[in-house]
Structure formats: C-alpha cells, structure tokens
TITORLO-154788 format. One record per residue (C-alpha): residue number from 1; residue in three letters; chain; z, x, y. Coordinates in steps of 0.02 Angstrom, whole numbers, plus 50000, padded with zeros to 5 digits. Each point is the difference from the previous one (the first is absolute). Layout:
residues N
     i    aa   ch      c3      c1      c2
   NUM   Ala    A       Z       X       Y
...
END
This chain:
residues 319
     i    aa   ch      c3      c1      c2
     1   Met    A   54549   44643   53372
     2   Ala    A   50085   49850   49912
     3   Val    A   50069   50000   49827
     4   Ala    A   50108   49882   49893
     5   Glu    A   50175   50031   49945
     6   Gly    A   50004   50045   49816
     7   Ser    A   49824   50049   49998
     8   Val    A   49984   50144   50119
     9   Ser    A   49862   50119   49951
    10   Ala    A   49925   50093   50143
    11   Thr    A   49966   50180   50054
    12   Leu    A   49991   50076   50176
    13   Thr    A   49875   50141   50033
    14   Val    A   49955   50118   50140
    15   Thr    A   49852   50111   50020
    16   Ala    A   50009   50150   50104
    17   Thr    A   49908   50172   50025
    18   Val    A   50045   50165   50071
    19   Thr    A   49904   50148   50057
    20   Glu    A   50005   50189   49951
    21   Gly    A   50052   49956   49820
    22   Ala    A   50176   49954   50037
    23   Thr    A   50099   49901   49876
    24   Leu    A   50048   49818   50042
    25   Thr    A   50171   49935   49959
    26   Tyr    A   50056   49819   50008
    27   Gln    A   50164   49903   50024
    28   Trp    A   50017   49812   49997
    29   Tyr    A   50126   49911   50104
    30   Glu    A   50079   49829   50003
    31   Asn    A   50047   49923   50163
    32   Val    A   50090   49847   50065
    33   Ser    A   49881   49967   50132
    34   Ser    A   49808   50017   50029
    35   Gly    A   50016   50167   50085
    36   Asn    A   49933   50156   49911
    37   Thr    A   50149   50110   50049
    38   Gly    A   50185   50001   49962
    39   Gly    A   49976   49940   49822
    40   Thr    A   50097   50054   49837
    41   Ala    A   49909   50123   49896
    42   Ile    A   49962   49927   49823
    43   Ser    A   50067   50120   49859
    44   Gly    A   49852   50057   49892
    45   Ala    A   49867   49919   50103
    46   Ser    A   49902   50165   50046
    47   Ala    A   49820   49964   49954
    48   Ala    A   49855   49919   50087
    49   Ser    A   50041   49840   49908
    50   Tyr    A   50163   49899   49984
    51   Thr    A   50029   49859   49878
    52   Leu    A   50108   49863   50062
    53   Pro    A   50161   49959   49904
    54   Ala    A   49965   49863   49878
    55   Asp    A   50174   49925   50033
    56   Leu    A   49980   49972   50184
    57   Thr    A   50082   49836   50052
    58   Ala    A   49941   49876   50118
    59   Gly    A   49990   50070   50182
    60   Thr    A   49892   50110   50115
    61   Tyr    A   49985   50188   49970
    62   Tyr    A   49925   50140   50110
    63   Tyr    A   49925   50157   49933
    64   Tyr    A   49914   50156   50080
    65   Cys    A   49953   50175   49941
    66   Lys    A   50026   50166   50082
    67   Val    A   49858   50123   49969
    68   Ser    A   50033   50184   50019
    69   Ala    A   49896   50161   49984
    70   Gly    A   50083   50169   50033
    71   Arg    A   50028   50035   50182
    72   Ala    A   49891   49852   50053
    73   Val    A   50084   49859   50098
    74   Pro    A   50048   49863   49866
    75   Leu    A   49918   49832   50021
    76   His    A   50076   49827   49958
    77   Thr    A   49890   49863   49932
    78   Ser    A   50009   49831   50078
    79   Thr    A   50138   49888   49923
    80   Val    A   49944   49886   49851
    81   Thr    A   50093   49835   50000
    82   Val    A   50033   49935   49826
    83   Thr    A   50060   49814   49988
    84   Val    A   50084   49949   49843
    85   His    A   49992   49813   49978
    86   Pro    A   50134   49907   49899
    87   Lys    A   49976   49984   49818
    88   Ser    A   49927   49827   49960
    89   Val    A   50120   49906   49886
    90   Pro    A   49901   49910   49867
    91   Ile    A   50030   49806   50000
    92   Ile    A   49997   49922   49831
    93   Ser    A   49952   49815   49998
    94   Ile    A   50001   49883   49853
    95   Ile    A   49843   49897   49992
    96   Thr    A   50033   49903   49841
    97   Gln    A   50169   49984   49907
    98   Pro    A   50017   49995   49818
    99   Ala    A   50012   49816   49926
   100   Ala    A   50171   49933   50039
   101   Thr    A   50019   49914   49833
   102   Thr    A   49916   50036   49830
   103   Thr    A   50052   49893   49848
   104   Val    A   49966   50063   49822
   105   Arg    A   50077   49975   49831
   106   Glu    A   50083   50122   49890
   107   Gly    A   49884   50058   49858
   108   Glu    A   49846   49925   50091
   109   Ile    A   49984   50113   50150
   110   Pro    A   49811   50040   50024
   111   Ala    A   49960   50185   50018
   112   Asp    A   49910   49976   50163
   113   Ile    A   50135   49925   50110
   114   Arg    A   50020   50107   50155
   115   Leu    A   50096   50005   50156
   116   Thr    A   49895   50067   50149
   117   Val    A   50031   50059   50178
   118   Glu    A   49875   50031   50132
   119   Ala    A   50054   50114   50150
   120   Ala    A   49925   50101   50130
   121   Val    A   50057   50147   50112
   122   Thr    A   49954   50071   50169
   123   Ser    A   49955   50183   50032
   124   Gly    A   49895   50012   49850
   125   Ala    A   50153   50044   49900
   126   Thr    A   50005   49977   49807
   127   Leu    A   50108   49863   49921
   128   Ala    A   50114   50030   49855
   129   Tyr    A   50064   49856   49888
   130   Arg    A   50158   49990   49892
   131   Trp    A   50039   49831   49905
   132   His    A   50184   49963   49965
   133   His    A   50078   49884   49876
   134   Asn    A   50160   49906   49982
   135   Asp    A   50043   49952   49819
   136   Pro    A   50117   49852   49987
   137   Ala    A   50065   50057   49833
   138   Thr    A   50066   50172   50068
   139   Asp    A   50052   49997   50182
   140   Glu    A   49961   49938   50170
   141   Ala    A   49924   50165   50066
   142   Phe    A   49815   50036   50021
   143   His    A   49943   50150   49905
   144   Pro    A   49826   50086   50025
   145   Ile    A   49877   49967   49856
   146   Asp    A   49930   50155   49924
   147   Gly    A   49815   50026   50029
   148   Ala    A   49992   49842   50115
   149   Thr    A   49921   50085   50146
   150   Asp    A   49842   49892   50038
   151   Ala    A   49976   49847   50114
   152   Ser    A   50001   49895   49840
   153   Tyr    A   50121   49997   49867
   154   Thr    A   49974   49922   49827
   155   Leu    A   50146   49898   49927
   156   Pro    A   50062   50064   49832
   157   Thr    A   49959   49881   49860
   158   Asp    A   50170   50015   49921
   159   Leu    A   50108   49938   50149
   160   Lys    A   50145   49896   49936
   161   Glu    A   50061   49827   50051
   162   Gly    A   50078   49997   50180
   163   Thr    A   49957   50026   50180
   164   His    A   49928   50170   50041
   165   Ser    A   49981   50067   50175
   166   Tyr    A   49866   50125   50059
   167   Met    A   49965   50083   50166
   168   Cys    A   49883   50134   50057
   169   Glu    A   50048   50147   50117
   170   Ile    A   49856   50055   50104
   171   Ser    A   50011   50167   50092
   172   Val    A   49913   50138   50092
   173   Pro    A   50054   50171   49945
   174   Asn    A   50142   50076   50104
   175   Glu    A   50015   49837   50094
   176   Thr    A   50103   49834   49978
   177   Ser    A   49948   49872   49874
   178   Val    A   49988   49808   50001
   179   Asn    A   50031   49887   49863
   180   Thr    A   49908   49841   49946
   181   Asp    A   50081   49827   49983
   182   Leu    A   50084   49971   49830
   183   Ala    A   49888   49938   49859
   184   Thr    A   50085   49893   49875
   185   Val    A   49940   49989   49824
   186   Leu    A   50077   49858   49901
   187   Val    A   49994   50035   49811
   188   Leu    A   50026   49831   49902
   189   Pro    A   50075   50004   49834
   190   Ala    A   49888   50032   49849
   191   Ile    A   49938   49842   49914
   192   Ile    A   50081   49965   49838
   193   Ala    A   49873   49902   49900
   194   Val    A   50038   49855   49881
   195   Thr    A   49974   50050   49814
   196   Glu    A   50038   49842   49913
   197   Val    A   50036   49809   50026
   198   Thr    A   50069   49878   49870
   199   Leu    A   50054   49821   49995
   200   Gly    A   50116   50012   49848
   201   Phe    A   49901   49883   49885
   202   Asp    A   49825   49961   49955
   203   Asn    A   50006   49810   49968
   204   Leu    A   50083   49855   50068
   205   Asp    A   50012   49816   49956
   206   Met    A   50021   49869   50136
   207   Val    A   49997   49815   50023
   208   Glu    A   49904   49910   50131
   209   Thr    A   50091   50009   50176
   210   Glu    A   50109   50142   49945
   211   Val    A   50019   50139   50116
   212   Leu    A   50051   50184   49961
   213   Thr    A   50008   50156   50097
   214   Leu    A   49928   50165   49934
   215   Val    A   50079   50159   50055
   216   Pro    A   49900   50164   49974
   217   Thr    A   50082   50160   49960
   218   Ile    A   49920   50151   50084
   219   Glu    A   50015   50179   49952
   220   Pro    A   50050   50111   50074
   221   Glu    A   50142   49917   50093
   222   Asn    A   49974   50097   50158
   223   Ala    A   49811   49975   50003
   224   Thr    A   49941   49997   50186
   225   Asp    A   49899   49840   49992
   226   Lys    A   50074   49868   49876
   227   Thr    A   49893   49852   50068
   228   Val    A   49902   49900   49870
   229   Arg    A   49864   49875   49992
   230   Trp    A   50010   49844   49892
   231   Glu    A   49852   49906   49916
   232   Ser    A   49987   49857   49879
   233   Ser    A   49847   49985   49887
   234   Ala    A   50007   49809   50007
   235   Pro    A   50094   49947   50163
   236   Asp    A   49967   49816   49956
   237   Ile    A   50113   50023   49843
   238   Val    A   50129   50126   50065
   239   Ser    A   50009   50050   50182
   240   Val    A   50088   50157   50064
   241   Glu    A   50061   50050   50164
   242   Glu    A   50112   50156   50025
   243   Gly    A   50046   49992   49818
   244   Lys    A   50050   49820   50003
   245   Ile    A   49894   49911   49866
   246   Thr    A   49983   49812   49985
   247   Ala    A   49939   49911   49845
   248   Leu    A   49876   49869   50068
   249   Lys    A   49918   49922   49837
   250   Ser    A   49978   50047   49817
   251   Gly    A   49898   50150   49962
   252   Thr    A   50012   50182   50002
   253   Ala    A   49989   50136   50131
   254   Thr    A   50029   50178   50026
   255   Ile    A   50112   50061   50150
   256   Thr    A   49956   50169   50057
   257   Val    A   50094   50110   50116
   258   Thr    A   49919   50156   50069
   259   Thr    A   50085   50143   50103
   260   Asn    A   49920   50046   50175
   261   Ser    A   50045   50180   49961
   262   Gly    A   49907   50071   49855
   263   Gly    A   49929   49828   49944
   264   Lys    A   50113   49982   49848
   265   Ile    A   49990   49838   49910
   266   Ala    A   50118   49886   49896
   267   Gly    A   49960   49826   49924
   268   Cys    A   50079   49850   49929
   269   Asn    A   49917   49859   49896
   270   Val    A   50069   49836   50042
   271   Lys    A   49980   49844   49887
   272   Val    A   50042   49832   50085
   273   Thr    A   50034   49837   49899
   274   Lys    A   50038   49821   50048
   275   Gly    A   50172   49962   50070
   276   Arg    A   50132   49915   49899
   277   Asp    A   50051   49812   50010
   278   Pro    A   50083   49946   50154
   279   Trp    A   50187   50028   50001
   280   Val    A   50121   49863   50042
   281   Asp    A   50183   50034   50057
   282   Gly    A   50128   49943   49868
   283   Gln    A   49872   50001   49871
   284   Val    A   50068   50075   49832
   285   Ile    A   49863   50101   49918
   286   Thr    A   50001   50111   49843
   287   Tyr    A   49916   50169   50004
   288   Met    A   49984   50129   49868
   289   Lys    A   50022   50178   50057
   290   Ser    A   49849   50097   49934
   291   Thr    A   50109   50156   49966
   292   Lys    A   50120   49910   49886
   293   Pro    A   49969   49858   49877
   294   Arg    A   50116   49870   50071
   295   Glu    A   49989   49858   50121
   296   Val    A   50086   50008   50167
   297   Pro    A   50040   49836   50083
   298   Leu    A   49975   50002   50200
   299   Ile    A   50051   49876   50129
   300   Leu    A   49908   50004   50154
   301   Met    A   50132   50001   50140
   302   Gly    A   49896   50013   50157
   303   Asp    A   50054   50099   50149
   304   Gly    A   49859   50118   49987
   305   Phe    A   50002   50016   49812
   306   Thr    A   49817   50052   49970
   307   Val    A   49883   50047   49864
   308   Glu    A   50024   50184   50063
   309   His    A   50187   49986   49973
   310   Met    A   49973   49944   49821
   311   Arg    A   49880   50138   49965
   312   Ala    A   50111   50131   50076
   313   Lys    A   50091   50048   49836
   314   Gly    A   49844   49985   49887
   315   Arg    A   49853   49893   49959
   316   Tyr    A   50028   49825   49940
   317   Glu    A   49890   49879   49905
   318   Lys    A   50012   49814   49975
   319   Ala    A   50076   49948   49833
END
C-alpha cells in the first residue's frame, strides 16, 4: 500500500471466523521489518480494522494483526507494507509578471488601470495572492493592501504625484511564497490649466519697418503648459513670429495669441502708417512733444540715435 505524506487516509482490515461460537479478539502490531512476529502492539488497536495515523512521515511501515479466540491458537495475519511517499512540495512559477512601468497623471487616473500577474503551481495546489504597496510619501517599506487578494489589482484613482512601487506575493497555504518583480507606477503632477492670457493693451500704432515684441502674461503663473501660438490677420501688413511683430506696410492687422492649454485668446489691433522723413546726422530739427504745448529742438548726433530713441520718452510730432 502506498500513500502520500500529509494526506494519509487508509484503513487496514482483517476478516476472520471461529467455530463453536467463540469470540474473536484482535490486536494490531507495528514492526520494523516485513515479518509478522516480534512487532510492537499498537495501543487501542483492538478491532478488526485499524486506521493508519494521518501524521505518518515519509518511510516504510509494517503492520500485522494477531487474531485470538479463547483457548484456540492465535493466528497472525500476513504483514501489510505501507509506503509513505514524501510530500510533494508545490512549485510556484510566474508566467507573466505585472507591467514593469505604468505612467499616469494625478487627478486623471482611469478607473480600469490594473496590475496583473499570471502564475501556475504544481500538485494541484491553490494559489493565494496578496498585493503590497510602497507609498513614497510615507516610508520605504512595503505594506499589504487591504482586500487586494486577486491576481489583478486595480490602481486607486486618487494616487498622488510620485513614484509608487507594487509587488504581489504568491503563495500556497502552509508553504513558502514567491514575489513578483516590482511594478513601478509613475504618477505625473496634476495639470494646472491656463485660465487667462493678456497682452497689456488692445491697440498699437506703428510706422513702417518698426519692430516690437509682444509679451503675453499667462495666469496662473504656475500653469503646466504656458506655450502659445501667434497669428496675424494680415501678415502682409504686420508679420508676427514668437511675439515679435514687424510693420511691413500701411494698414491694419490684428495680432492674436492663443494658449495651447485651455485655448485662451488675447488680441491687439495694430495700425501701421508711413515712416517719417529720412534723418540726417547733425541736422537740427524742431519737434513738438504732443503731451506738452512747446517745441523741443533736437540735434541728430548719429552713433545709433534713431527714431526709436526719440520715441522712448513719448510720442513726437513734426512742428
């Protein structure tokens, strides 16, 4: 008879008869060899049947039974050899590891993002799963996740910014366990959307060939994406490139800036007029400052003295 360690469940039974109505008695023995004499009586084993101990360890065991009836000569049964094979240790193998890296964004984590492991085990054992998590905001240790006892684990939608690590412990009851490789979940910062863009003014007057740079102000200051797109309604009159506007000829145009985040828009109307008469170094000219009713004599000195310099402190008109 052969049984497996850890799952011993067998009964030995003897059938005997006696004449003249005598009463049969039984005593089971355990021996160290295959003989049916010289064994050790088993306490309490005094029935026609004997159930093997469930905790027998791997090895070979020998049993026989002594049958008696009053003054009759006792008889010994032949020896029953019981072989207990070593317990088969379940071997867990991981077929598919959870995804090594998963990238999501705080506040935008879908409800169906899962980490999944596929595993197998020998001996028909039942696998148990337990997911563990390391929260970068608390400590470096892994902690079991309440209720995370399936082969798949759904990520919480409220994970905060940072690098989160997960692993699954796979086990067979009462046996050692194996762990999956680490699964890294990178949670990117939440997107801070643009709420407003302004240019600081609605209208500009320029002269032909004049160049100015428009600088947009974006709110909030810590917006995630502060990039913008520029457009001119009449690029043949006023061109624009990365906020730099150039007056090409007389006319009007609207310069528009649009944020890539949120699609916020601001605009500026530009009026372009003809340029002034050519300037000559050393020429004495008289201008009237438009903000005060008095003439201002100016001498053109060269060395980079330009129309833009003259306009730096205010607008001037020819007297």
